[in-house]
C-alpha positions in Angstrom: 101.2 -101.5 -32.6 101.0 -104.7 -34.6 103.4 -105.5 -37.5 100.5 -104.9 -40.0 99.7 -101.5 -38.6 103.3 -100.5 -38.6 103.6 -101.3 -42.3 100.4 -99.4 -43.1 101.6 -96.4 -41.0 105.0 -96.5 -42.8 103.4 -96.6 -46.2 101.2 -93.6 -45.4 104.2 -91.6 -44.2 106.2 -92.5 -47.4 103.2 -91.7 -49.6 102.8 -88.3 -47.9 106.5 -87.6 -48.4 106.4 -88.7 -52.0 103.7 -86.0 -52.9 105.9 -83.1 -51.6 108.3 -82.0 -54.3 112.0 -81.6 -53.4 113.2 -78.0 -53.3 115.3 -78.4 -56.5 112.5 -80.1 -58.4 110.5 -76.9 -58.7 113.2 -75.3 -60.8 113.6 -78.3 -63.1 112.8 -77.6 -66.7 113.1 -74.8 -69.3 112.4 -71.2 -68.2 112.0 -68.3 -70.7 113.4 -65.1 -69.2 110.9 -62.2 -69.4 112.8 -59.6 -67.4 116.4 -58.8 -66.6 116.9 -56.3 -63.7 113.6 -54.6 -64.4 114.5 -53.7 -68.0 112.6 -56.5 -69.8 114.5 -58.0 -72.7 115.2 -56.9 -76.3 112.2 -57.4 -78.5 112.3 -60.7 -80.4 115.3 -61.9 -78.5 115.2 -65.2 -76.5 116.9 -65.8 -73.2 116.3 -69.1 -71.4 117.6 -71.2 -68.6 117.3 -75.0 -68.4 117.7 -76.4 -64.9 118.4 -80.2 -65.1 117.5 -82.3 -62.1 121.1 -83.5 -61.9 122.5 -80.0 -61.1 123.5 -78.9 -64.6 122.4 -75.5 -65.9 122.3 -74.7 -69.5 120.5 -72.1 -71.6 120.7 -69.4 -74.2 121.7 -65.7 -73.6 120.1 -64.2 -76.7 123.4 -64.7 -78.5 125.3 -67.6 -77.1 124.7 -70.9 -75.3 125.6 -71.1 -71.6 126.4 -73.8 -69.2 127.1 -74.0 -65.5 126.2 -76.1 -62.4 123.9 -75.2 -59.6 122.6 -76.5 -56.3 119.4 -75.8 -54.4 118.8 -75.9 -50.7 115.2 -75.0 -49.7 114.7 -71.5 -51.3 118.4 -70.9 -51.8 120.1 -71.5 -55.2 123.8 -71.3 -55.9 124.9 -71.1 -59.5 128.5 -71.8 -60.1 130.6 -68.7 -60.8 132.2 -70.5 -63.7 129.3 -69.8 -66.2 130.7 -70.8 -69.6 129.4 -69.4 -72.8 130.1 -70.0 -76.5 131.9 -67.1 -78.2 129.7 -66.1 -81.0 129.6 -62.3 -81.7 126.2 -60.6 -82.1 125.0 -57.0 -82.5 126.1 -54.7 -79.7 122.7 -54.5 -78.0 122.5 -58.3 -77.7 126.1 -58.5 -76.4 125.3 -55.9 -73.7 122.1 -57.8 -72.7 124.1 -61.1 -72.6 126.8 -59.5 -70.3 124.2 -58.2 -67.9 122.4 -61.5 -67.9 125.5 -63.6 -67.3 126.7 -61.2 -64.5 123.3 -61.5 -62.8 123.3 -65.3 -63.1 126.5 -65.4 -61.1 125.0 -63.4 -58.3 121.6 -65.2 -57.8 121.2 -66.6 -54.3 117.5 -67.4 -53.9 114.3 -68.0 -55.8 110.6 -67.8 -55.3 107.4 -67.9 -57.4 104.8 -65.1 -57.8 101.1 -65.7 -57.8 101.1 -66.3 -61.6 103.7 -69.0 -61.3 106.6 -66.9 -62.7 110.0 -67.8 -61.3 111.7 -65.0 -59.5 115.5 -65.3 -59.3 116.9 -63.0 -56.6 120.1 -61.5 -55.2 119.9 -60.4 -51.6 116.0 -60.6 -51.8 116.0 -58.3 -54.8 114.3 -59.7 -57.9 116.9 -59.8 -60.7 115.4 -62.1 -63.3 111.8 -63.1 -64.0 111.1 -66.2 -66.0 108.1 -68.2 -67.1 108.1 -72.0 -67.6 108.5 -72.6 -71.3 105.5 -74.2 -72.9 103.3 -73.6 -69.9 
């Protein structure tokens, strides 16, 4: 192989690799939660998760802001147990939804996407949260 053909081959390999998203890249962005443990969410409430590419997780529980850290390896996702939330009090139904949501966040261990592009956050292969990319 000549020096020129080696450079071309290397460029082709690097170009092919660049088109494949990294595992964590697929989660990056804002996700609107549509379902919490098969129960949907309270009408007109908003729950969202924002996965930053740097491993920071933030969002809204329907009542309070949340923050944590996460890491992704292939289809596994580990969200730090130390999920922090603000301490605003809301009506009891929203507080109950928030507690369930935050408890589930701590137990998530993998993710997948369904045929419609919805994000499926799972615990032991059981779908616990369903989310859709916000604005998309």
